PDB file of N, CA, C and O in Angstrom:
ATOM      1  N   MET A   1      55.605 146.490 -11.395  1.00  0.00           N
ATOM      2  CA  MET A   1      55.689 147.709 -12.173  1.00  0.00           C
ATOM      3  C   MET A   1      54.554 148.653 -11.806  1.00  0.00           C
ATOM      4  O   MET A   1      54.773 149.859 -11.691  1.00  0.00           O
ATOM      5  N   SER A   2      53.323 148.122 -11.617  1.00  0.00           N
ATOM      6  CA  SER A   2      52.182 148.984 -11.323  1.00  0.00           C
ATOM      7  C   SER A   2      52.299 149.632  -9.946  1.00  0.00           C
ATOM      8  O   SER A   2      51.735 150.705  -9.735  1.00  0.00           O
ATOM      9  N   ARG A   3      53.004 149.023  -9.012  1.00  0.00           N
ATOM     10  CA  ARG A   3      53.199 149.613  -7.690  1.00  0.00           C
ATOM     11  C   ARG A   3      54.332 150.634  -7.706  1.00  0.00           C
ATOM     12  O   ARG A   3      54.363 151.538  -6.871  1.00  0.00           O
ATOM     13  N   LEU A   4      55.241 150.500  -8.627  1.00  0.00           N
ATOM     14  CA  LEU A   4      56.388 151.394  -8.695  1.00  0.00           C
ATOM     15  C   LEU A   4      55.982 152.775  -9.199  1.00  0.00           C
ATOM     16  O   LEU A   4      56.511 153.776  -8.717  1.00  0.00           O
ATOM     17  N   PHE A   5      55.067 152.855 -10.147  1.00  0.00           N
ATOM     18  CA  PHE A   5      54.694 154.136 -10.742  1.00  0.00           C
ATOM     19  C   PHE A   5      54.097 155.103  -9.720  1.00  0.00           C
ATOM     20  O   PHE A   5      54.548 156.247  -9.666  1.00  0.00           O
ATOM     21  N   PRO A   6      53.094 154.709  -8.894  1.00  0.00           N
ATOM     22  CA  PRO A   6      52.560 155.665  -7.911  1.00  0.00           C
ATOM     23  C   PRO A   6      53.614 156.113  -6.905  1.00  0.00           C
ATOM     24  O   PRO A   6      53.627 157.277  -6.505  1.00  0.00           O
ATOM     25  N   ALA A   7      54.490 155.216  -6.493  1.00  0.00           N
ATOM     26  CA  ALA A   7      55.537 155.596  -5.544  1.00  0.00           C
ATOM     27  C   ALA A   7      56.499 156.586  -6.177  1.00  0.00           C
ATOM     28  O   ALA A   7      56.924 157.539  -5.523  1.00  0.00           O
ATOM     29  N   ALA A   8      56.847 156.376  -7.432  1.00  0.00           N
ATOM     30  CA  ALA A   8      57.754 157.293  -8.121  1.00  0.00           C
ATOM     31  C   ALA A   8      57.083 158.648  -8.322  1.00  0.00           C
ATOM     32  O   ALA A   8      57.735 159.680  -8.169  1.00  0.00           O
ATOM     33  N   ALA A   9      55.800 158.667  -8.658  1.00  0.00           N
ATOM     34  CA  ALA A   9      55.085 159.928  -8.844  1.00  0.00           C
ATOM     35  C   ALA A   9      54.993 160.690  -7.534  1.00  0.00           C
ATOM     36  O   ALA A   9      55.128 161.914  -7.523  1.00  0.00           O
ATOM     37  N   LEU A  10      54.769 159.998  -6.441  1.00  0.00           N
ATOM     38  CA  LEU A  10      54.700 160.637  -5.139  1.00  0.00           C
ATOM     39  C   LEU A  10      56.056 161.213  -4.742  1.00  0.00           C
ATOM     40  O   LEU A  10      56.129 162.332  -4.235  1.00  0.00           O
ATOM     41  N   ALA A  11      57.115 160.466  -4.966  1.00  0.00           N
ATOM     42  CA  ALA A  11      58.454 160.954  -4.651  1.00  0.00           C
ATOM     43  C   ALA A  11      58.795 162.178  -5.493  1.00  0.00           C
ATOM     44  O   ALA A  11      59.389 163.127  -4.981  1.00  0.00           O
ATOM     45  N   LEU A  12      58.437 162.177  -6.754  1.00  0.00           N
ATOM     46  CA  LEU A  12      58.691 163.308  -7.639  1.00  0.00           C
ATOM     47  C   LEU A  12      57.902 164.532  -7.177  1.00  0.00           C
ATOM     48  O   LEU A  12      58.406 165.652  -7.255  1.00  0.00           O
ATOM     49  N   ALA A  13      56.688 164.337  -6.703  1.00  0.00           N
ATOM     50  CA  ALA A  13      55.874 165.451  -6.219  1.00  0.00           C
ATOM     51  C   ALA A  13      56.514 166.110  -5.006  1.00  0.00           C
ATOM     52  O   ALA A  13      56.498 167.336  -4.895  1.00  0.00           O
ATOM     53  N   PHE A  14      57.074 165.326  -4.099  1.00  0.00           N
ATOM     54  CA  PHE A  14      57.716 165.894  -2.921  1.00  0.00           C
ATOM     55  C   PHE A  14      59.021 166.594  -3.276  1.00  0.00           C
ATOM     56  O   PHE A  14      59.416 167.542  -2.597  1.00  0.00           O
ATOM     57  N   VAL A  15      59.685 166.146  -4.316  1.00  0.00           N
ATOM     58  CA  VAL A  15      60.918 166.797  -4.748  1.00  0.00           C
ATOM     59  C   VAL A  15      60.583 168.123  -5.430  1.00  0.00           C
ATOM     60  O   VAL A  15      61.287 169.112  -5.222  1.00  0.00           O
ATOM     61  N   ALA A  16      59.538 168.162  -6.230  1.00  0.00           N
ATOM     62  CA  ALA A  16      59.175 169.359  -6.980  1.00  0.00           C
ATOM     63  C   ALA A  16      58.389 170.357  -6.140  1.00  0.00           C
ATOM     64  O   ALA A  16      58.338 171.531  -6.506  1.00  0.00           O
ATOM     65  N   LEU A  17      57.776 169.951  -5.038  1.00  0.00           N
ATOM     66  CA  LEU A  17      56.932 170.816  -4.234  1.00  0.00           C
ATOM     67  C   LEU A  17      57.665 172.045  -3.706  1.00  0.00           C
ATOM     68  O   LEU A  17      57.129 173.145  -3.842  1.00  0.00           O
ATOM     69  N   PRO A  18      58.846 171.937  -3.117  1.00  0.00           N
ATOM     70  CA  PRO A  18      59.517 173.147  -2.619  1.00  0.00           C
ATOM     71  C   PRO A  18      59.813 174.158  -3.726  1.00  0.00           C
ATOM     72  O   PRO A  18      59.726 175.362  -3.488  1.00  0.00           O
ATOM     73  N   ALA A  19      60.153 173.708  -4.907  1.00  0.00           N
ATOM     74  CA  ALA A  19      60.446 174.620  -6.004  1.00  0.00           C
ATOM     75  C   ALA A  19      59.177 175.343  -6.444  1.00  0.00           C
ATOM     76  O   ALA A  19      59.242 176.515  -6.816  1.00  0.00           O
ATOM     77  N   ILE A  20      58.035 174.679  -6.412  1.00  0.00           N
ATOM     78  CA  ILE A  20      56.774 175.278  -6.826  1.00  0.00           C
ATOM     79  C   ILE A  20      56.286 176.273  -5.769  1.00  0.00           C
ATOM     80  O   ILE A  20      55.735 177.317  -6.119  1.00  0.00           O
ATOM     81  N   ALA A  21      56.478 175.970  -4.504  1.00  0.00           N
ATOM     82  CA  ALA A  21      55.951 176.783  -3.420  1.00  0.00           C
ATOM     83  C   ALA A  21      56.720 178.078  -3.199  1.00  0.00           C
ATOM     84  O   ALA A  21      56.334 178.844  -2.316  1.00  0.00           O
ATOM     85  N   GLN A  22      57.774 178.369  -3.938  1.00  0.00           N
ATOM     86  CA  GLN A  22      58.577 179.567  -3.727  1.00  0.00           C
ATOM     87  C   GLN A  22      58.250 180.681  -4.717  1.00  0.00           C
ATOM     88  O   GLN A  22      59.016 181.640  -4.807  1.00  0.00           O
ATOM     89  N   SER A  23      57.157 180.603  -5.458  1.00  0.00           N
ATOM     90  CA  SER A  23      56.853 181.611  -6.465  1.00  0.00           C
ATOM     91  C   SER A  23      55.576 182.369  -6.125  1.00  0.00           C
ATOM     92  O   SER A  23      54.858 181.954  -5.215  1.00  0.00           O
ATOM     93  N   GLY A  24      55.247 183.509  -6.844  1.00  0.00           N
ATOM     94  CA  GLY A  24      54.087 184.326  -6.525  1.00  0.00           C
ATOM     95  C   GLY A  24      53.244 184.722  -7.720  1.00  0.00           C
ATOM     96  O   GLY A  24      52.031 184.851  -7.560  1.00  0.00           O
ATOM     97  N   ASP A  25      53.803 184.927  -8.916  1.00  0.00           N
ATOM     98  CA  ASP A  25      53.055 185.309 -10.110  1.00  0.00           C
ATOM     99  C   ASP A  25      52.516 184.045 -10.767  1.00  0.00           C
ATOM    100  O   ASP A  25      53.264 183.100 -11.015  1.00  0.00           O
ATOM    101  N   ALA A  26      51.212 184.032 -11.048  1.00  0.00           N
ATOM    102  CA  ALA A  26      50.597 182.833 -11.617  1.00  0.00           C
ATOM    103  C   ALA A  26      51.149 182.497 -12.993  1.00  0.00           C
ATOM    104  O   ALA A  26      51.185 181.326 -13.372  1.00  0.00           O
ATOM    105  N   ALA A  27      51.584 183.511 -13.755  1.00  0.00           N
ATOM    106  CA  ALA A  27      52.127 183.271 -15.087  1.00  0.00           C
ATOM    107  C   ALA A  27      53.594 182.847 -15.028  1.00  0.00           C
ATOM    108  O   ALA A  27      54.124 182.288 -15.988  1.00  0.00           O
ATOM    109  N   ASP A  28      54.239 183.115 -13.903  1.00  0.00           N
ATOM    110  CA  ASP A  28      55.654 182.773 -13.745  1.00  0.00           C
ATOM    111  C   ASP A  28      55.777 181.399 -13.114  1.00  0.00           C
ATOM    112  O   ASP A  28      55.333 181.204 -11.983  1.00  0.00           O
ATOM    113  N   PRO A  29      56.377 180.427 -13.827  1.00  0.00           N
ATOM    114  CA  PRO A  29      56.497 179.091 -13.247  1.00  0.00           C
ATOM    115  C   PRO A  29      57.363 179.061 -11.995  1.00  0.00           C
ATOM    116  O   PRO A  29      57.268 178.117 -11.210  1.00  0.00           O
ATOM    117  N   GLY A  30      58.192 180.052 -11.793  1.00  0.00           N
ATOM    118  CA  GLY A  30      59.051 180.081 -10.604  1.00  0.00           C
ATOM    119  C   GLY A  30      58.511 180.981  -9.512  1.00  0.00           C
ATOM    120  O   GLY A  30      59.205 181.213  -8.522  1.00  0.00           O
ATOM    121  N   ALA A  31      57.288 181.501  -9.654  1.00  0.00           N
ATOM    122  CA  ALA A  31      56.715 182.425  -8.676  1.00  0.00           C
ATOM    123  C   ALA A  31      56.312 181.688  -7.407  1.00  0.00           C
ATOM    124  O   ALA A  31      55.981 180.503  -7.442  1.00  0.00           O
ATOM    125  N   ARG A  32      56.344 182.412  -6.274  1.00  0.00           N
ATOM    126  CA  ARG A  32      55.969 181.830  -4.979  1.00  0.00           C
ATOM    127  C   ARG A  32      54.458 181.731  -4.869  1.00  0.00           C
ATOM    128  O   ARG A  32      53.735 182.605  -5.346  1.00  0.00           O
ATOM    129  N   VAL A  33      53.991 180.683  -4.250  1.00  0.00           N
ATOM    130  CA  VAL A  33      52.562 180.504  -3.976  1.00  0.00           C
ATOM    131  C   VAL A  33      52.383 180.095  -2.527  1.00  0.00           C
ATOM    132  O   VAL A  33      53.295 179.560  -1.896  1.00  0.00           O
ATOM    133  N   ARG A  34      51.184 180.358  -2.008  1.00  0.00           N
ATOM    134  CA  ARG A  34      50.902 179.955  -0.627  1.00  0.00           C
ATOM    135  C   ARG A  34      50.789 178.435  -0.551  1.00  0.00           C
ATOM    136  O   ARG A  34      50.347 177.798  -1.506  1.00  0.00           O
ATOM    137  N   PRO A  35      51.181 177.858   0.569  1.00  0.00           N
ATOM    138  CA  PRO A  35      51.028 176.413   0.706  1.00  0.00           C
ATOM    139  C   PRO A  35      49.550 176.035   0.813  1.00  0.00           C
ATOM    140  O   PRO A  35      48.735 176.812   1.312  1.00  0.00           O
ATOM    141  N   LEU A  36      49.224 174.860   0.350  1.00  0.00           N
ATOM    142  CA  LEU A  36      47.864 174.361   0.445  1.00  0.00           C
ATOM    143  C   LEU A  36      47.556 173.968   1.884  1.00  0.00           C
ATOM    144  O   LEU A  36      48.385 173.371   2.570  1.00  0.00           O
ATOM    145  N   VAL A  37      46.353 174.313   2.329  1.00  0.00           N
ATOM    146  CA  VAL A  37      45.924 173.970   3.684  1.00  0.00           C
ATOM    147  C   VAL A  37      44.613 173.218   3.568  1.00  0.00           C
ATOM    148  O   VAL A  37      43.688 173.668   2.892  1.00  0.00           O
ATOM    149  N   HIS A  38      44.535 172.083   4.223  1.00  0.00           N
ATOM    150  CA  HIS A  38      43.308 171.289   4.200  1.00  0.00           C
ATOM    151  C   HIS A  38      42.564 171.492   5.506  1.00  0.00           C
ATOM    152  O   HIS A  38      43.124 171.312   6.588  1.00  0.00           O
ATOM    153  N   ARG A  39      41.299 171.869   5.398  1.00  0.00           N
ATOM    154  CA  ARG A  39      40.423 171.966   6.568  1.00  0.00           C
ATOM    155  C   ARG A  39      39.229 171.059   6.322  1.00  0.00           C
ATOM    156  O   ARG A  39      38.471 171.259   5.373  1.00  0.00           O
ATOM    157  N   SER A  40      39.070 170.083   7.163  1.00  0.00           N
ATOM    158  CA  SER A  40      37.973 169.128   7.005  1.00  0.00           C
ATOM    159  C   SER A  40      36.643 169.803   7.299  1.00  0.00           C
ATOM    160  O   SER A  40      36.524 170.562   8.261  1.00  0.00           O
ATOM    161  N   ILE A  41      35.644 169.527   6.471  1.00  0.00           N
ATOM    162  CA  ILE A  41      34.319 170.088   6.720  1.00  0.00           C
ATOM    163  C   ILE A  41      33.643 169.399   7.903  1.00  0.00           C
ATOM    164  O   ILE A  41      32.653 169.903   8.432  1.00  0.00           O
ATOM    165  N   LEU A  42      34.169 168.262   8.313  1.00  0.00           N
ATOM    166  CA  LEU A  42      33.585 167.525   9.427  1.00  0.00           C
ATOM    167  C   LEU A  42      34.236 167.858  10.763  1.00  0.00           C
ATOM    168  O   LEU A  42      33.802 167.359  11.801  1.00  0.00           O
ATOM    169  N   ALA A  43      35.279 168.701  10.749  1.00  0.00           N
ATOM    170  CA  ALA A  43      36.025 168.970  11.979  1.00  0.00           C
ATOM    171  C   ALA A  43      35.165 169.639  13.042  1.00  0.00           C
ATOM    172  O   ALA A  43      35.340 169.356  14.227  1.00  0.00           O
ATOM    173  N   GLY A  44      34.246 170.514  12.660  1.00  0.00           N
ATOM    174  CA  GLY A  44      33.435 171.228  13.640  1.00  0.00           C
ATOM    175  C   GLY A  44      32.191 170.501  14.087  1.00  0.00           C
ATOM    176  O   GLY A  44      31.507 170.959  15.002  1.00  0.00           O
ATOM    177  N   ARG A  45      31.884 169.394  13.475  1.00  0.00           N
ATOM    178  CA  ARG A  45      30.665 168.659  13.822  1.00  0.00           C
ATOM    179  C   ARG A  45      30.881 167.807  15.061  1.00  0.00           C
ATOM    180  O   ARG A  45      31.964 167.257  15.260  1.00  0.00           O
ATOM    181  N   PRO A  46      29.847 167.696  15.899  1.00  0.00           N
ATOM    182  CA  PRO A  46      29.983 166.801  17.054  1.00  0.00           C
ATOM    183  C   PRO A  46      29.934 165.338  16.605  1.00  0.00           C
ATOM    184  O   PRO A  46      29.400 165.012  15.546  1.00  0.00           O
ATOM    185  N   ALA A  47      30.487 164.499  17.411  1.00  0.00           N
ATOM    186  CA  ALA A  47      30.469 163.066  17.103  1.00  0.00           C
ATOM    187  C   ALA A  47      29.025 162.563  17.140  1.00  0.00           C
ATOM    188  O   ALA A  47      28.234 163.029  17.960  1.00  0.00           O
ATOM    189  N   PRO A  48      28.671 161.624  16.267  1.00  0.00           N
ATOM    190  CA  PRO A  48      27.297 161.121  16.276  1.00  0.00           C
ATOM    191  C   PRO A  48      27.004 160.356  17.563  1.00  0.00           C
ATOM    192  O   PRO A  48      27.888 159.743  18.161  1.00  0.00           O
ATOM    193  N   ASP A  49      25.743 160.409  17.969  1.00  0.00           N
ATOM    194  CA  ASP A  49      25.334 159.670  19.169  1.00  0.00           C
ATOM    195  C   ASP A  49      25.379 158.178  18.879  1.00  0.00           C
ATOM    196  O   ASP A  49      25.083 157.733  17.769  1.00  0.00           O
ATOM    197  N   THR A  50      25.749 157.430  19.877  1.00  0.00           N
ATOM    198  CA  THR A  50      25.768 155.981  19.744  1.00  0.00           C
ATOM    199  C   THR A  50      24.327 155.479  19.841  1.00  0.00           C
ATOM    200  O   THR A  50      23.627 155.783  20.806  1.00  0.00           O
ATOM    201  N   PRO A  51      23.885 154.714  18.848  1.00  0.00           N
ATOM    202  CA  PRO A  51      22.492 154.251  18.897  1.00  0.00           C
ATOM    203  C   PRO A  51      22.276 153.278  20.056  1.00  0.00           C
ATOM    204  O   PRO A  51      23.187 152.568  20.482  1.00  0.00           O
ATOM    205  N   GLU A  52      21.052 153.274  20.544  1.00  0.00           N
ATOM    206  CA  GLU A  52      20.723 152.368  21.633  1.00  0.00           C
ATOM    207  C   GLU A  52      20.629 150.950  21.073  1.00  0.00           C
ATOM    208  O   GLU A  52      19.953 150.716  20.071  1.00  0.00           O
ATOM    209  N   VAL A  53      21.293 150.030  21.710  1.00  0.00           N
ATOM    210  CA  VAL A  53      21.310 148.651  21.242  1.00  0.00           C
ATOM    211  C   VAL A  53      20.223 147.872  21.972  1.00  0.00           C
ATOM    212  O   VAL A  53      20.182 147.838  23.201  1.00  0.00           O
ATOM    213  N   ALA A  54      19.350 147.252  21.199  1.00  0.00           N
ATOM    214  CA  ALA A  54      18.256 146.480  21.781  1.00  0.00           C
ATOM    215  C   ALA A  54      18.725 145.057  22.100  1.00  0.00           C
ATOM    216  O   ALA A  54      19.711 144.571  21.545  1.00  0.00           O
ATOM    217  N   ASP A  55      18.010 144.419  22.985  1.00  0.00           N
ATOM    218  CA  ASP A  55      18.303 143.032  23.326  1.00  0.00           C
ATOM    219  C   ASP A  55      17.933 142.155  22.128  1.00  0.00           C
ATOM    220  O   ASP A  55      16.784 142.169  21.685  1.00  0.00           O
ATOM    221  N   TRP A  56      18.878 141.407  21.610  1.00  0.00           N
ATOM    222  CA  TRP A  56      18.632 140.626  20.391  1.00  0.00           C
ATOM    223  C   TRP A  56      17.602 139.528  20.630  1.00  0.00           C
ATOM    224  O   TRP A  56      16.865 139.160  19.715  1.00  0.00           O
ATOM    225  N   ARG A  57      17.544 139.010  21.833  1.00  0.00           N
ATOM    226  CA  ARG A  57      16.557 137.964  22.102  1.00  0.00           C
ATOM    227  C   ARG A  57      15.143 138.538  22.025  1.00  0.00           C
ATOM    228  O   ARG A  57      14.252 137.914  21.449  1.00  0.00           O
ATOM    229  N   ALA A  58      14.933 139.725  22.603  1.00  0.00           N
ATOM    230  CA  ALA A  58      13.615 140.363  22.565  1.00  0.00           C
ATOM    231  C   ALA A  58      13.236 140.728  21.126  1.00  0.00           C
ATOM    232  O   ALA A  58      12.078 140.593  20.731  1.00  0.00           O
ATOM    233  N   THR A  59      14.226 141.192  20.342  1.00  0.00           N
ATOM    234  CA  THR A  59      13.961 141.531  18.945  1.00  0.00           C
ATOM    235  C   THR A  59      13.572 140.293  18.152  1.00  0.00           C
ATOM    236  O   THR A  59      12.637 140.338  17.353  1.00  0.00           O
ATOM    237  N   ASN A  60      14.274 139.196  18.364  1.00  0.00           N
ATOM    238  CA  ASN A  60      13.928 137.946  17.673  1.00  0.00           C
ATOM    239  C   ASN A  60      12.544 137.451  18.082  1.00  0.00           C
ATOM    240  O   ASN A  60      11.806 136.935  17.244  1.00  0.00           O
ATOM    241  N   GLU A  61      12.186 137.598  19.336  1.00  0.00           N
ATOM    242  CA  GLU A  61      10.868 137.178  19.810  1.00  0.00           C
ATOM    243  C   GLU A  61       9.771 138.022  19.165  1.00  0.00           C
ATOM    244  O   GLU A  61       8.712 137.505  18.811  1.00  0.00           O
ATOM    245  N   ARG A  62      10.025 139.314  19.014  1.00  0.00           N
ATOM    246  CA  ARG A  62       9.051 140.190  18.365  1.00  0.00           C
ATOM    247  C   ARG A  62       8.836 139.775  16.908  1.00  0.00           C
ATOM    248  O   ARG A  62       7.701 139.740  16.435  1.00  0.00           O
ATOM    249  N   VAL A  63       9.908 139.465  16.206  1.00  0.00           N
ATOM    250  CA  VAL A  63       9.788 139.017  14.808  1.00  0.00           C
ATOM    251  C   VAL A  63       9.006 137.711  14.751  1.00  0.00           C
ATOM    252  O   VAL A  63       8.169 137.536  13.865  1.00  0.00           O
ATOM    253  N   ARG A  64       9.266 136.783  15.687  1.00  0.00           N
ATOM    254  CA  ARG A  64       8.528 135.519  15.707  1.00  0.00           C
ATOM    255  C   ARG A  64       7.051 135.755  15.965  1.00  0.00           C
ATOM    256  O   ARG A  64       6.207 135.104  15.348  1.00  0.00           O
ATOM    257  N   ALA A  65       6.718 136.686  16.878  1.00  0.00           N
ATOM    258  CA  ALA A  65       5.319 136.963  17.207  1.00  0.00           C
ATOM    259  C   ALA A  65       4.575 137.577  16.025  1.00  0.00           C
ATOM    260  O   ALA A  65       3.381 137.331  15.854  1.00  0.00           O
ATOM    261  N   VAL A  66       5.254 138.359  15.220  1.00  0.00           N
ATOM    262  CA  VAL A  66       4.624 138.993  14.053  1.00  0.00           C
ATOM    263  C   VAL A  66       4.369 137.964  12.968  1.00  0.00           C
ATOM    264  O   VAL A  66       3.441 138.128  12.176  1.00  0.00           O
ATOM    265  N   GLY A  67       5.156 136.923  12.913  1.00  0.00           N
ATOM    266  CA  GLY A  67       4.975 135.913  11.876  1.00  0.00           C
ATOM    267  C   GLY A  67       6.284 135.533  11.215  1.00  0.00           C
ATOM    268  O   GLY A  67       6.295 134.791  10.233  1.00  0.00           O
ATOM    269  N   GLY A  68       7.380 136.033  11.742  1.00  0.00           N
ATOM    270  CA  GLY A  68       8.689 135.661  11.203  1.00  0.00           C
ATOM    271  C   GLY A  68       8.992 136.343   9.886  1.00  0.00           C
ATOM    272  O   GLY A  68       8.353 137.325   9.507  1.00  0.00           O
ATOM    273  N   TRP A  69       9.976 135.803   9.200  1.00  0.00           N
ATOM    274  CA  TRP A  69      10.424 136.411   7.950  1.00  0.00           C
ATOM    275  C   TRP A  69       9.364 136.337   6.870  1.00  0.00           C
ATOM    276  O   TRP A  69       9.363 137.158   5.953  1.00  0.00           O
ATOM    277  N   LYS A  70       8.453 135.360   6.960  1.00  0.00           N
ATOM    278  CA  LYS A  70       7.410 135.225   5.938  1.00  0.00           C
ATOM    279  C   LYS A  70       6.448 136.418   5.977  1.00  0.00           C
ATOM    280  O   LYS A  70       5.964 136.854   4.933  1.00  0.00           O
ATOM    281  N   ALA A  71       6.170 136.946   7.169  1.00  0.00           N
ATOM    282  CA  ALA A  71       5.293 138.111   7.285  1.00  0.00           C
ATOM    283  C   ALA A  71       5.942 139.327   6.622  1.00  0.00           C
ATOM    284  O   ALA A  71       5.272 140.107   5.944  1.00  0.00           O
ATOM    285  N   TYR A  72       7.249 139.479   6.824  1.00  0.00           N
ATOM    286  CA  TYR A  72       7.946 140.602   6.194  1.00  0.00           C
ATOM    287  C   TYR A  72       8.014 140.419   4.678  1.00  0.00           C
ATOM    288  O   TYR A  72       7.953 141.397   3.933  1.00  0.00           O
ATOM    289  N   LEU A  73       8.137 139.187   4.222  1.00  0.00           N
ATOM    290  CA  LEU A  73       8.158 138.919   2.790  1.00  0.00           C
ATOM    291  C   LEU A  73       6.813 139.275   2.162  1.00  0.00           C
ATOM    292  O   LEU A  73       6.771 139.894   1.099  1.00  0.00           O
ATOM    293  N   LYS A  74       5.716 138.890   2.808  1.00  0.00           N
ATOM    294  CA  LYS A  74       4.379 139.232   2.297  1.00  0.00           C
ATOM    295  C   LYS A  74       4.188 140.744   2.253  1.00  0.00           C
ATOM    296  O   LYS A  74       3.625 141.282   1.300  1.00  0.00           O
ATOM    297  N   GLN A  75       4.663 141.419   3.290  1.00  0.00           N
ATOM    298  CA  GLN A  75       4.541 142.870   3.345  1.00  0.00           C
ATOM    299  C   GLN A  75       5.342 143.517   2.215  1.00  0.00           C
ATOM    300  O   GLN A  75       4.880 144.483   1.609  1.00  0.00           O
ATOM    301  N   ALA A  76       6.512 143.007   1.930  1.00  0.00           N
ATOM    302  CA  ALA A  76       7.353 143.575   0.877  1.00  0.00           C
ATOM    303  C   ALA A  76       6.772 143.306  -0.506  1.00  0.00           C
ATOM    304  O   ALA A  76       6.965 144.110  -1.418  1.00  0.00           O
ATOM    305  N   GLN A  77       6.067 142.192  -0.681  1.00  0.00           N
ATOM    306  CA  GLN A  77       5.532 141.832  -1.985  1.00  0.00           C
ATOM    307  C   GLN A  77       4.129 142.375  -2.231  1.00  0.00           C
ATOM    308  O   GLN A  77       3.614 142.267  -3.344  1.00  0.00           O
ATOM    309  N   ALA A  78       3.509 142.951  -1.219  1.00  0.00           N
ATOM    310  CA  ALA A  78       2.156 143.489  -1.381  1.00  0.00           C
ATOM    311  C   ALA A  78       2.198 144.675  -2.346  1.00  0.00           C
ATOM    312  O   ALA A  78       3.130 145.478  -2.306  1.00  0.00           O
ATOM    313  N   PRO A  79       1.193 144.782  -3.209  1.00  0.00           N
ATOM    314  CA  PRO A  79       1.182 145.920  -4.137  1.00  0.00           C
ATOM    315  C   PRO A  79       0.959 147.232  -3.384  1.00  0.00           C
ATOM    316  O   PRO A  79       0.331 147.265  -2.326  1.00  0.00           O
ATOM    317  N   ASP A  80       1.486 148.293  -3.951  1.00  0.00           N
ATOM    318  CA  ASP A  80       1.286 149.606  -3.349  1.00  0.00           C
ATOM    319  C   ASP A  80      -0.180 149.998  -3.484  1.00  0.00           C
ATOM    320  O   ASP A  80      -0.819 149.669  -4.483  1.00  0.00           O
ATOM    321  N   PRO A  81      -0.715 150.691  -2.497  1.00  0.00           N
ATOM    322  CA  PRO A  81      -2.116 151.120  -2.607  1.00  0.00           C
ATOM    323  C   PRO A  81      -2.266 152.119  -3.751  1.00  0.00           C
ATOM    324  O   PRO A  81      -1.345 152.877  -4.056  1.00  0.00           O
ATOM    325  N   ALA A  82      -3.434 152.106  -4.373  1.00  0.00           N
ATOM    326  CA  ALA A  82      -3.697 153.006  -5.495  1.00  0.00           C
ATOM    327  C   ALA A  82      -3.747 154.442  -4.999  1.00  0.00           C
ATOM    328  O   ALA A  82      -4.263 154.700  -3.911  1.00  0.00           O
ATOM    329  N   PRO A  83      -3.221 155.378  -5.775  1.00  0.00           N
ATOM    330  CA  PRO A  83      -3.282 156.782  -5.345  1.00  0.00           C
ATOM    331  C   PRO A  83      -4.728 157.271  -5.376  1.00  0.00           C
ATOM    332  O   PRO A  83      -5.540 156.745  -6.137  1.00  0.00           O
ATOM    333  N   PRO A  84      -5.054 158.257  -4.570  1.00  0.00           N
ATOM    334  CA  PRO A  84      -6.443 158.745  -4.573  1.00  0.00           C
ATOM    335  C   PRO A  84      -6.785 159.365  -5.914  1.00  0.00           C
ATOM    336  O   PRO A  84      -5.935 159.959  -6.577  1.00  0.00           O
ATOM    337  N   ALA A  85      -8.042 159.218  -6.300  1.00  0.00           N
ATOM    338  CA  ALA A  85      -8.487 159.730  -7.596  1.00  0.00           C
ATOM    339  C   ALA A  85      -8.479 161.254  -7.556  1.00  0.00           C
ATOM    340  O   ALA A  85      -8.838 161.873  -6.555  1.00  0.00           O
ATOM    341  N   ALA A  86      -8.061 161.838  -8.676  1.00  0.00           N
ATOM    342  CA  ALA A  86      -8.023 163.303  -8.783  1.00  0.00           C
ATOM    343  C   ALA A  86      -9.445 163.818  -8.960  1.00  0.00           C
ATOM    344  O   ALA A  86     -10.225 163.204  -9.687  1.00  0.00           O
ATOM    345  N   PRO A  87      -9.804 164.928  -8.317  1.00  0.00           N
ATOM    346  CA  PRO A  87     -11.149 165.481  -8.497  1.00  0.00           C
ATOM    347  C   PRO A  87     -11.322 165.976  -9.933  1.00  0.00           C
ATOM    348  O   PRO A  87     -10.380 166.451 -10.567  1.00  0.00           O
ATOM    349  N   GLU A  88     -12.537 165.850 -10.417  1.00  0.00           N
ATOM    350  CA  GLU A  88     -12.798 166.286 -11.785  1.00  0.00           C
ATOM    351  C   GLU A  88     -12.751 167.803 -11.861  1.00  0.00           C
ATOM    352  O   GLU A  88     -13.148 168.499 -10.927  1.00  0.00           O
ATOM    353  N   ALA A  89     -12.269 168.294 -12.968  1.00  0.00           N
ATOM    354  CA  ALA A  89     -12.164 169.747 -13.145  1.00  0.00           C
ATOM    355  C   ALA A  89     -13.555 170.344 -13.258  1.00  0.00           C
ATOM    356  O   ALA A  89     -14.434 169.757 -13.889  1.00  0.00           O
ATOM    357  N   ALA A  90     -13.763 171.508 -12.652  1.00  0.00           N
ATOM    358  CA  ALA A  90     -15.054 172.192 -12.724  1.00  0.00           C
ATOM    359  C   ALA A  90     -15.294 172.689 -14.147  1.00  0.00           C
ATOM    360  O   ALA A  90     -14.385 173.200 -14.801  1.00  0.00           O
ATOM    361  N   ARG A  91     -16.519 172.533 -14.611  1.00  0.00           N
ATOM    362  CA  ARG A  91     -16.829 172.954 -15.995  1.00  0.00           C
ATOM    363  C   ARG A  91     -17.405 174.328 -16.019  1.00  0.00           C
ATOM    364  O   ARG A  91     -17.725 174.845 -17.090  1.00  0.00           O
TER     365      ARG A  91
END
């Protein structure tokens, strides 16, 4: 039943669309209107550059040399440095 409702609504929309598209006055339900046109905002953009893929063995070796996942865990758990003290207002 739940799959039938969207299909029926879509079919009804296509049946009613030609009747709606033949009108022009906004207050008149039978007035002609312009057809809807979709223009993608991404159509004019160039395709993104493909990122450079590093050698996974070299990347794993670098992580091992730094100290492995434990070094990254310590770095993530370290407290943030204290912000610099604000200068005292002149009296």
